[in-house]
C-alpha positions as CSV (number, residue, x, y, z in Angstrom):
1,M,94.4,-8.7,54.2
2,A,92.1,-11.0,56.2
3,D,91.2,-8.1,58.4
4,A,90.3,-5.9,55.5
5,K,86.7,-4.6,55.4
6,V,84.6,-3.9,52.4
7,I,83.5,-0.4,52.6
8,P,80.5,0.3,50.3
9,F,80.9,3.3,48.0
10,D,78.1,5.8,47.3
11,D,77.7,4.2,43.8
12,D,76.9,0.9,45.4
13,R,74.4,2.4,47.8
14,S,72.6,4.3,45.0
15,R,72.4,1.2,42.9
16,G,70.9,-0.7,45.8
17,S,68.4,2.0,46.5
18,A,67.3,2.1,42.8
19,G,66.9,-1.6,42.9
20,Q,64.7,-1.3,46.0
21,R,62.5,1.3,44.3
22,Q,62.1,-0.7,41.2
23,A,61.2,-3.8,43.2
24,R,58.6,-1.9,45.2
25,R,57.1,-0.5,42.0
26,R,57.0,-3.9,40.4
27,G,56.0,-6.1,43.2
28,G,54.5,-3.9,45.8
29,G,54.1,-6.2,48.8
30,S,56.7,-8.7,47.5
31,R,59.7,-6.6,48.5
32,R,60.8,-9.1,51.1
33,G,61.1,-11.9,48.5
34,A,62.9,-9.7,46.0
35,L,65.6,-8.3,48.4
36,G,65.9,-11.4,50.6
37,E,65.1,-11.9,54.3
38,P,67.0,-9.6,56.7
39,G,70.1,-11.3,57.9
40,E,70.4,-13.7,54.9
41,I,73.6,-13.9,53.1
42,G,73.4,-11.8,50.0
43,A,70.5,-9.8,51.2
44,V,70.7,-6.1,50.6
45,Q,70.9,-4.3,53.9
46,P,69.6,-0.7,53.6
47,L,71.6,1.8,55.5
48,P,69.9,3.3,58.6
49,G,67.5,6.2,57.7
50,R,67.9,5.6,54.0
51,E,64.6,3.7,53.6
52,R,62.6,6.4,55.4
53,A,64.2,9.0,53.2
54,Q,63.1,7.0,50.1
55,E,59.5,6.7,51.4
56,D,59.4,10.4,52.0
57,E,60.6,11.3,48.5
58,P,58.1,13.5,46.7
59,V,56.2,11.8,43.9
60,S,56.2,13.4,40.5
61,R,52.9,15.0,39.2
62,E,52.6,12.3,36.6
63,E,52.8,9.5,39.1
64,E,50.5,11.3,41.6
65,Q,47.5,11.8,39.3
66,P,45.9,8.5,38.1
67,V,45.2,8.0,34.4
68,R,41.5,8.8,33.8
69,P,39.6,7.5,30.8
70,P,38.4,10.1,28.3
71,E,34.7,9.6,29.2
72,A,35.5,10.5,32.9
73,D,36.0,14.1,31.8
74,G,33.1,14.1,29.4
75,R,35.4,14.0,26.4
76,D,34.2,10.7,25.0
77,G,33.7,12.2,21.6
78,G,29.9,12.3,21.8
79,L,29.7,16.1,21.3
80,E,32.2,15.9,18.4
81,R,30.1,13.1,16.8
82,R,26.9,15.1,17.2
83,V,28.5,18.2,15.7
84,A,30.0,16.2,12.8
85,A,26.6,14.6,12.2
86,G,24.9,17.9,12.2
87,L,27.3,19.4,9.8
88,A,27.0,16.4,7.5
89,F,23.2,16.8,7.7
90,L,23.4,20.5,6.7
91,R,25.8,19.7,3.9
92,R,23.3,17.2,2.4
93,R,20.5,19.6,2.7
94,L,22.5,22.4,1.0
95,T,23.8,20.1,-1.8
96,G,20.5,18.3,-2.3
97,E,22.0,14.9,-1.5
98,Y,18.9,13.5,0.2
99,E,15.9,11.4,-0.9
100,V,12.2,12.0,-0.9
101,D,9.6,9.5,-2.1
102,D,6.8,10.1,-4.6
103,F,4.6,11.7,-1.9
104,G,7.3,14.1,-0.8
105,Y,8.1,12.2,2.4
106,D,11.6,13.1,3.7
107,E,12.5,10.4,6.2
108,E,15.9,12.0,7.3
109,L,14.3,15.4,7.9
110,T,11.5,13.8,9.8
111,D,13.7,11.7,12.1
112,Q,16.4,14.3,12.8
113,V,14.4,17.6,12.9
114,L,10.6,17.4,12.9
115,M,10.3,14.5,15.4
116,S,12.8,16.3,17.6
117,L,10.5,19.3,17.7
118,L,7.3,17.3,18.3
119,R,8.7,14.9,20.9
120,P,8.9,17.4,23.8
121,V,5.2,18.3,23.2
122,C,4.2,14.7,23.2
123,D,6.4,13.5,26.2
124,K,6.6,16.6,28.4
125,Y,3.6,18.8,27.6
126,F,0.8,16.3,26.9
127,R,2.6,13.4,28.7
128,V,1.1,10.9,26.3
129,E,0.7,7.4,27.6
130,V,0.8,4.8,24.8
131,K,-1.0,1.5,25.2
132,G,-1.4,-1.6,22.9
133,I,1.6,-0.7,20.7
134,E,2.2,-4.4,20.3
135,N,-1.0,-4.6,18.2
136,I,0.8,-2.8,15.4
137,P,2.5,-5.4,13.1
138,A,6.3,-5.2,12.8
139,E,6.2,-5.2,9.0
140,G,3.7,-5.0,6.2
141,G,0.9,-2.7,5.4
142,A,-1.7,-1.8,8.1
143,L,-4.4,0.8,8.5
144,I,-4.8,2.6,11.8
145,V,-8.2,4.2,12.3
146,A,-8.6,6.8,15.1
147,N,-11.0,9.3,16.5
148,H,-10.4,12.9,15.7
149,S,-10.8,15.9,18.0
150,G,-9.2,18.9,19.5
151,T,-10.2,21.9,17.2
152,L,-6.6,21.7,15.7
153,P,-5.3,18.4,14.4
154,L,-2.6,17.9,17.0
155,D,-4.0,14.4,17.8
156,G,-2.7,13.1,14.4
157,L,0.8,14.5,15.1
158,M,0.9,13.0,18.6
159,M,-0.2,9.6,17.2
160,Q,2.6,9.8,14.7
161,V,5.2,10.5,17.4
162,A,3.8,7.7,19.6
163,V,4.1,5.1,16.8
164,H,7.6,6.3,15.8
165,D,9.0,6.4,19.4
166,H,7.3,3.4,21.0
167,H,7.1,0.7,18.3
168,P,9.9,-1.8,18.6
169,A,10.4,-1.8,14.8
170,D,10.6,2.0,14.7
171,R,7.8,2.2,12.2
172,H,6.7,5.4,10.5
173,L,3.0,6.4,10.3
174,R,1.8,7.9,7.1
175,L,-1.3,10.0,7.8
176,L,-4.1,10.8,5.3
177,A,-4.9,14.5,5.6
178,A,-7.7,16.7,4.3
179,D,-7.5,18.9,1.3
180,L,-7.2,22.0,3.4
181,V,-3.8,20.9,4.8
182,F,-2.3,21.0,1.3
183,V,-3.4,24.5,0.3
184,L,-2.1,26.3,3.4
185,P,1.4,27.8,3.0
186,V,4.2,26.3,5.1
187,V,1.8,23.7,6.5
188,N,1.6,22.1,3.1
189,E,5.4,21.6,2.9
190,L,5.7,20.4,6.4
191,A,2.9,17.9,6.0
192,R,4.5,16.5,2.9
193,K,7.9,16.2,4.6
194,L,6.3,14.4,7.5
195,G,4.8,11.8,5.2
196,H,1.2,13.0,5.0
197,T,-0.7,12.6,1.8
198,L,-4.1,13.3,0.4
199,A,-7.0,11.4,2.0
200,C,-8.0,9.5,-1.2
201,A,-8.3,5.8,-1.9
202,E,-5.6,5.8,-4.6
203,D,-2.8,7.2,-2.3
204,A,-3.9,5.0,0.6
205,E,-3.8,1.9,-1.6
206,R,-0.4,2.7,-3.0
207,L,1.1,3.2,0.5
208,L,-0.5,0.0,1.8
209,A,0.8,-1.9,-1.2
210,Q,4.3,-0.6,-0.4
211,G,4.0,-2.1,3.1
212,E,3.5,1.3,4.8
213,L,1.6,2.0,8.1
214,V,-1.2,4.3,7.2
215,G,-3.3,6.4,9.6
216,V,-6.8,7.8,8.9
217,M,-9.3,9.7,11.0
218,P,-12.7,9.1,9.2
219,E,-14.6,11.7,11.3
220,G,-12.8,14.5,9.5
221,F,-13.8,18.1,10.2
222,K,-17.0,16.8,11.8
223,G,-14.9,15.3,14.6
224,I,-12.3,17.9,15.1
225,G,-14.7,20.8,14.9
226,K,-17.5,19.5,17.1
227,P,-18.6,21.6,20.2
228,F,-17.2,20.8,23.6
229,S,-20.5,19.6,24.8
230,E,-20.3,16.6,22.4
231,R,-16.7,15.6,23.4
232,Y,-15.8,11.9,23.0
233,K,-19.0,11.2,21.0
234,L,-17.9,9.8,17.7
235,Q,-19.3,11.4,14.6
236,R,-20.3,9.5,11.4
237,F,-17.4,7.6,9.7
238,G,-18.3,8.6,6.2
239,R,-19.1,5.9,3.6
240,G,-16.6,3.4,4.8
241,G,-14.0,4.1,2.1
242,F,-11.2,3.2,4.5
243,V,-12.7,-0.3,4.8
244,S,-12.8,-0.8,1.1
245,T,-9.1,0.3,0.8
246,A,-8.1,-2.2,3.5
247,L,-10.1,-5.0,1.9
248,R,-8.4,-4.4,-1.5
249,Q,-5.0,-4.7,0.0
250,G,-5.8,-7.3,2.6
251,A,-4.4,-5.0,5.3
252,P,-5.5,-5.3,8.9
253,I,-7.5,-2.5,10.5
254,I,-6.2,-1.3,13.9
255,P,-8.7,0.8,15.9
256,C,-7.1,3.7,17.9
257,S,-8.7,5.7,20.7
258,I,-7.3,9.0,21.8
259,V,-8.3,10.6,25.1
260,G,-7.1,14.1,26.2
261,A,-7.2,15.9,22.9
262,E,-10.8,17.1,23.3
263,E,-9.9,19.4,26.2
264,I,-6.9,21.2,24.7
265,Y,-9.1,23.8,23.0
266,P,-12.6,23.6,24.5
267,M,-14.8,24.8,21.6
268,I,-17.7,26.7,23.0
269,G,-18.7,28.5,19.8
270,N,-18.3,28.7,16.1
271,A,-18.0,32.0,14.2
272,K,-19.6,30.7,11.0
273,T,-19.6,34.0,9.1
274,L,-15.9,34.5,9.7
275,A,-15.2,30.9,8.8
276,R,-16.9,31.4,5.4
277,L,-14.9,34.5,4.7
278,L,-11.6,32.7,5.5
279,G,-12.5,29.6,3.7
280,F,-12.3,27.4,6.8
281,P,-14.9,24.7,7.8
282,Y,-15.3,26.4,11.2
283,F,-13.8,29.2,13.2
284,P,-13.5,28.1,16.8
285,L,-14.3,30.2,19.9
286,T,-12.7,28.9,23.1
287,P,-12.4,30.3,26.6
288,T,-9.0,31.7,25.6
289,F,-9.2,32.3,21.9
290,P,-9.5,34.9,20.3
291,W,-9.9,36.9,23.6
292,L,-6.3,36.5,24.7
293,G,-4.8,37.0,21.2
294,P,-1.8,34.8,20.4
295,L,-1.7,33.4,24.0
296,G,-5.2,31.9,23.4
297,A,-3.7,29.7,20.7
298,I,-1.6,27.8,23.3
299,P,-3.3,24.5,24.0
300,L,-4.1,23.5,27.5
301,P,-1.7,20.9,29.0
302,T,-4.0,18.0,29.3
303,K,-2.9,14.4,30.0
304,W,-3.3,12.1,27.0
305,T,-3.8,8.4,26.5
306,I,-3.4,6.7,23.1
307,Q,-4.5,3.1,22.9
308,F,-4.2,0.8,19.9
309,G,-6.8,-2.0,19.8
310,E,-6.6,-5.5,18.5
311,P,-6.3,-5.7,14.7
312,I,-9.3,-6.6,12.6
313,P,-8.1,-8.9,9.8
314,T,-9.3,-8.4,6.2
315,D,-7.1,-10.8,4.3
316,G,-9.7,-13.6,4.6
317,Y,-12.2,-12.0,2.4
318,P,-12.5,-12.6,-1.4
319,P,-11.4,-9.8,-3.8
320,E,-15.0,-8.8,-4.7
321,A,-15.7,-8.1,-1.0
322,A,-14.4,-4.6,-1.4
323,E,-17.5,-3.9,-3.5
324,D,-20.0,-5.3,-1.0
325,P,-21.8,-2.4,0.6
326,M,-23.2,-4.5,3.5
327,L,-19.8,-5.9,4.4
328,M,-18.3,-2.4,4.3
329,F,-21.1,-1.1,6.5
330,N,-20.6,-3.9,9.0
331,L,-16.9,-3.5,9.3
332,T,-17.1,0.2,9.6
333,D,-19.6,-0.1,12.4
334,Q,-17.4,-2.7,14.1
335,V,-14.4,-0.4,14.0
336,R,-16.4,2.6,15.2
337,E,-18.0,0.7,18.1
338,Q,-14.6,-0.6,19.2
339,I,-13.1,2.9,19.3
340,Q,-16.2,4.3,21.1
341,H,-16.2,1.5,23.7
342,T,-12.4,2.0,24.4
343,L,-13.0,5.8,24.7
344,Y,-15.6,5.2,27.4
345,K,-13.4,2.7,29.2
346,L,-10.4,5.2,29.2
347,L,-12.6,8.0,30.4
348,V,-13.8,5.9,33.4
349,Q,-10.2,5.1,34.3
350,R,-9.1,8.7,34.0
351,R,-8.8,10.5,37.4
352,S,-8.1,14.0,36.1
353,V,-8.0,15.9,32.8
354,F,-4.7,17.5,33.6
355,F,-3.0,15.0,36.0
């Protein structure tokens, strides 16, 4: 009995091999400590050739491929969320579960649709560079006064996108538009949805009293319809009604200078007879329109710069200052001169119209 030898059965060998595999999976490099040092009493001695066979065992497909996070395959749910948001937006539009203010402004439609259509024109086509955005207050009413040019009023739309996309507080600019905008089909509805309203003192004061950011271009049709030979020369700013509005509400006036819009439709002529027949203030003749038909209506891809100047405060004046014609004249002239001076400075810095 003393000479009897313990012969390991296959069950014992298989159990030892399974224990080795589990130890390797759990500890990796700590296999020596788990199984004991070779030669130690109680150490599991693998049979010759068995360990190599275990290392050469094929790995299952689940073990071979690492677990990848969902975003690695682009399945992070972003597309599903966008689709769900789009369907929810359509449902609200169809059921009428959306809000507009007293002026017809639709903030949801503006943010999700209209701005998305205007943004590529601003960023990619005209490549608008925005300066001085920090001069626009983060809250409260303020009046932005800008020059007007370009034959078609694209400068107002680009200024609206610039404020919306670049201001840290994501402010919306409410533009005061001419009467003609609100009598044209389709244009009327889109202008209302974008937050535009009639250029009158009553509407402007209401918006400023509500703490809105209001934009006005006092040159009107005189600026947008001037010939190309008079580009970047400011026209008369009317009677200073915008200054009176700002004084009544104590809102700061922010001069804004836009360079690049003058060259999108170089107006070399004006068909006055045709303009009277159509009821337009002018009918532009450009190097491409109407000679090239619809292609002539495509604006030239000029490089734009929009700079907002330092605010001119009005809250330090007494209430009766809004009726002082000399004060209104002086403030109007101050705003106009600041815009004109900035225009000349930007033109000197500009290297090319298109690049």
